[in-house]
C-alpha positions in Angstrom: -26.2 19.0 85.7 -23.6 16.5 83.7 -20.7 14.7 85.4 -18.9 16.3 82.4 -20.3 20.5 84.3 -19.4 19.0 87.4 -15.7 17.6 87.2 -14.7 20.2 84.7 -11.5 21.7 86.4 -9.4 24.5 86.1 -6.9 24.4 83.3 -3.7 25.2 84.1 -1.8 27.6 82.4 0.4 25.1 80.8 -3.4 23.7 79.3 -4.3 27.3 78.5 -0.9 27.8 76.5 -1.1 24.5 74.5 -4.3 25.8 73.1 -3.6 29.3 71.9 -0.5 27.8 70.3 -2.3 25.3 68.8 -5.4 28.9 67.2 -1.9 30.5 66.7 -0.7 27.4 63.7 -4.0 27.0 62.4 -4.3 30.4 61.6 -1.0 31.1 60.4 -2.1 27.6 58.2 -4.7 29.5 56.8 -2.3 32.4 55.9 -0.1 30.0 54.2 -2.9 28.4 52.1 -4.5 32.1 51.6 -1.1 32.9 49.8 -0.7 29.9 48.5 -3.8 30.0 46.3 -2.9 33.4 45.7 0.3 32.1 44.2 -1.1 29.6 42.4 -3.6 31.7 40.4 -1.1 34.2 39.5 1.1 31.6 38.0 -1.5 29.2 36.1 -3.3 32.5 35.6 -1.8 35.5 35.4 -4.0 37.8 33.3 -7.5 36.7 35.1 -5.4 37.5 38.8 -4.1 41.1 37.1 -7.9 41.6 36.1 -9.8 41.0 38.7 -7.4 41.8 41.2 -4.8 44.1 40.7 -6.3 46.3 38.4 -8.9 47.7 39.8 -6.8 48.6 42.9 -4.3 50.4 40.5 -7.6 52.0 38.9 -8.3 53.4 42.4 -4.7 55.0 42.3 -3.0 52.1 44.9 0.7 50.9 43.2 0.7 47.3 41.9 2.4 46.8 45.3 -0.2 47.9 47.9 -3.0 45.9 45.2 -0.8 43.3 45.8 -1.0 43.4 49.6 -4.4 44.4 50.0 -5.7 41.4 47.6 -4.2 39.0 50.5 -5.6 40.5 53.0 -8.5 40.0 50.9 -7.6 36.1 51.5 -7.1 36.4 54.8 -10.1 38.2 56.1 -12.4 37.6 52.8 -15.8 39.2 54.8 
C-alpha cells in the first residue's frame, strides 16, 4: 500500500462540511451560469430562443411561463 493509503486519517466533521459547501457552491455557480446563458440567448437572439425552446413547449400545451421554467431546468440537467 502507498503511504497515502496507510496514513489517511478519517475526515473531521469540519472537513466534510467544507467539502459539501464547496460542492454546493460549485453547483450553484453552474446554475447561475446556465441562467446567464439563457438570458443572454433570450436577449440577443429572442426569435431563435423562442423558436427553439418556447414554441415547441407551448405547442405541447404548456404556458409560456412553464416553458421557460422547463428551459431553465433543461440547462441544469441537459441529459
